[in-house]
C-alpha positions as CSV (number, residue, x, y, z in Angstrom):
1,M,0.0,0.0,0.0
2,V,2.9,2.3,0.7
3,F,4.3,1.7,-2.8
4,S,0.9,2.2,-4.3
5,A,0.5,5.5,-2.5
6,A,3.9,6.7,-3.7
7,Q,3.0,5.8,-7.3
8,L,-0.3,7.6,-7.1
9,I,1.2,10.6,-5.4
10,R,3.9,10.9,-8.0
11,R,1.2,10.9,-10.7
12,D,-1.7,12.8,-9.1
13,G,-0.3,14.6,-6.1
14,V,-1.4,14.1,-2.5
15,N,-4.7,16.0,-2.6
16,A,-6.0,14.0,-5.6
17,T,-4.9,10.6,-4.1
18,G,-7.6,9.1,-2.0
19,M,-7.4,6.1,0.3
20,R,-9.8,4.2,-1.8
21,E,-7.6,4.7,-4.9
22,V,-4.6,3.5,-2.9
23,A,-6.4,0.3,-1.7
24,A,-7.6,-0.4,-5.3
25,H,-4.1,0.2,-6.8
26,A,-2.6,-2.1,-4.2
27,G,-5.3,-4.7,-4.6
28,A,-6.0,-4.5,-0.8
29,P,-9.2,-4.5,1.1
30,R,-10.2,-1.0,2.2
31,G,-10.4,-2.1,5.8
32,S,-6.7,-2.9,5.8
33,L,-5.9,0.8,5.4
34,Q,-7.4,1.6,8.9
35,H,-5.5,-1.4,10.3
36,Y,-2.1,-0.5,9.0
37,F,-2.5,3.2,8.9
38,P,-4.5,4.3,12.0
39,G,-3.2,7.8,11.5
40,G,-5.2,7.9,8.2
41,K,-4.1,9.5,5.0
42,E,-1.4,11.6,6.6
43,Q,0.4,8.6,8.0
44,L,0.1,6.8,4.6
45,V,1.5,9.8,2.8
46,N,4.3,10.2,5.2
47,E,5.3,6.5,4.9
48,A,5.1,6.8,1.1
49,V,7.4,9.8,1.2
50,T,9.8,8.0,3.5
51,W,9.8,5.0,1.2
52,A,10.6,7.3,-1.8
53,G,13.5,8.8,0.0
54,R,14.9,5.4,0.8
55,Y,14.3,4.2,-2.8
56,A,16.2,7.2,-4.3
57,A,19.1,6.7,-1.8
58,G,19.3,3.0,-2.7
59,R,19.7,3.9,-6.4
60,I,23.0,5.7,-5.8
61,D,25.1,2.6,-5.3
62,R,23.4,0.9,-8.2
63,F,24.1,3.8,-10.5
64,L,27.7,3.8,-9.4
65,A,28.1,0.1,-9.9
66,A,26.8,0.4,-13.5
67,L,29.2,3.2,-14.5
68,P,32.2,2.0,-16.6
69,E,34.1,5.2,-15.6
70,P,32.7,6.6,-12.4
71,S,32.7,10.4,-12.0
72,P,30.4,13.0,-10.5
73,S,29.1,13.9,-13.9
74,A,28.5,10.3,-14.9
75,L,26.6,9.7,-11.7
76,F,24.4,12.7,-12.3
77,T,23.8,11.6,-15.9
78,A,22.8,8.2,-14.6
79,M,20.3,9.8,-12.2
80,I,18.9,11.9,-15.0
81,G,18.9,8.9,-17.3
82,Q,16.4,7.0,-15.1
83,W,13.9,9.8,-15.7
84,T,14.6,10.4,-19.3
85,R,14.0,6.7,-20.0
86,E,10.7,6.8,-18.0
87,Y,9.5,9.9,-19.7
88,D,10.5,8.8,-23.2
89,T,8.8,5.4,-22.6
90,D,5.8,6.2,-20.5
91,G,5.2,9.9,-21.0
92,Y,5.4,12.8,-18.6
93,G,2.5,12.0,-16.2
94,S,4.6,11.3,-13.1
95,G,7.2,13.1,-11.0
96,C,8.9,12.6,-7.7
97,P,6.5,11.7,-4.9
98,V,8.6,13.6,-2.3
99,A,8.3,16.8,-4.4
100,A,4.6,16.3,-4.9
101,A,4.1,15.9,-1.1
102,T,6.2,18.9,-0.4
103,V,4.2,21.1,-2.8
104,D,0.8,19.8,-1.6
105,C,1.4,19.6,2.2
106,A,4.4,21.6,3.3
107,E,2.2,24.3,4.8
108,S,-0.8,22.2,5.9
109,A,0.7,19.1,7.4
110,E,3.8,19.5,9.5
111,S,4.5,15.8,9.8
112,T,4.5,15.5,6.0
113,R,6.8,18.5,5.6
114,K,9.1,16.8,8.0
115,A,8.8,13.4,6.3
116,A,9.7,15.2,3.0
117,A,12.7,17.0,4.5
118,D,13.9,13.6,6.0
119,A,13.4,11.9,2.6
120,F,15.6,14.5,0.9
121,A,18.2,14.1,3.7
122,T,18.0,10.3,3.3
123,W,18.7,10.7,-0.4
124,N,21.4,13.4,0.1
125,A,23.6,11.4,2.5
126,P,24.6,8.5,0.2
127,L,24.9,10.9,-2.7
128,A,27.3,13.0,-0.7
129,A,29.2,9.9,0.3
130,A,29.4,8.8,-3.3
131,L,30.7,12.2,-4.4
132,A,33.3,12.1,-1.6
133,G,34.4,8.6,-2.9
134,L,34.7,10.2,-6.4
135,G,37.2,12.8,-5.1
136,V,34.9,15.7,-4.1
137,P,36.2,17.2,-0.8
138,D,34.2,15.9,2.2
139,A,33.3,19.4,3.3
140,Q,31.8,20.2,-0.2
141,A,30.1,16.9,-1.0
142,P,26.8,17.4,1.0
143,A,26.3,20.8,-0.7
144,L,27.0,19.4,-4.1
145,A,24.6,16.6,-3.5
146,T,21.9,19.2,-2.6
147,L,22.7,21.0,-5.8
148,M,22.4,17.8,-7.8
149,I,19.1,16.8,-6.2
150,S,17.7,20.3,-6.5
151,T,18.7,20.6,-10.2
152,L,17.1,17.2,-10.9
153,E,13.9,18.1,-9.2
154,G,13.6,21.4,-11.0
155,A,14.4,19.8,-14.4
156,L,11.7,17.2,-13.7
157,L,9.1,20.0,-13.2
158,I,10.1,21.7,-16.4
159,A,10.2,18.5,-18.4
160,R,6.7,17.7,-17.3
161,A,5.5,21.2,-18.1
162,E,7.1,21.1,-21.5
163,Q,6.4,17.4,-22.2
164,S,10.0,17.1,-23.2
165,S,13.1,15.4,-21.7
166,A,15.2,18.3,-23.2
167,P,15.5,20.0,-19.8
168,L,16.9,16.8,-18.3
169,H,19.5,16.5,-21.0
170,T,20.4,20.2,-20.6
171,V,21.0,20.1,-16.9
172,A,23.2,16.9,-17.2
173,R,25.3,18.6,-20.0
174,E,25.6,21.9,-18.2
175,L,26.1,20.8,-14.6
176,G,28.5,17.9,-15.5
177,P,31.7,19.9,-15.9
178,L,31.1,21.7,-12.6
179,L,30.6,18.4,-10.8
180,D,33.8,17.0,-12.3
181,S,35.8,20.1,-11.5
182,C,34.8,19.7,-7.8
183,A,36.5,16.3,-7.9
184,G,39.6,17.8,-9.6
185,L,39.2,15.5,-12.5
186,P,41.7,16.1,-15.4
187,G,40.4,18.3,-18.2
188,T,38.2,20.3,-15.9
189,P,38.9,23.6,-14.1
190,A,40.2,23.3,-10.6
191,A,37.6,23.6,-7.9
192,G,37.9,27.0,-6.2
């Protein structure tokens, strides 16, 4: 049910995602929602957001393992590639469930705002560790991870609005040299 909630939130947003739709999507009896989520929709949304943060965090190691020549820019391109493939295959109907929950609930549900902040932090930590492992100074890696996540999230919004993966390709191309320069890779300007 948590996975189903995340999928519906990323497509429809929190406000348009009802408990009945989640139960139907999950193939679960409606009564199970009250059993597993006594805190109601807010609890379910928060758990879906938490799941999404863990999912994004878990993808970092898989992206790195698949790179023939790991670098910060290659990692970012892999992160972008997951979305361009989805958009090119399935269309532009879905985005990040954490972003959707933030937009829909940051002012109205403090627990959801906190769950979203924690989800972004959960994603940021392994990304920062990966960047440090690729040569980015430890002190700079968390900020650079935030820049990468923020850039990706913004590009997703623009891609959905334009119904084009071009913004995703643009941010990968334009941010890549900066990311590599932070790791002091040959052929890039020194980090300053």
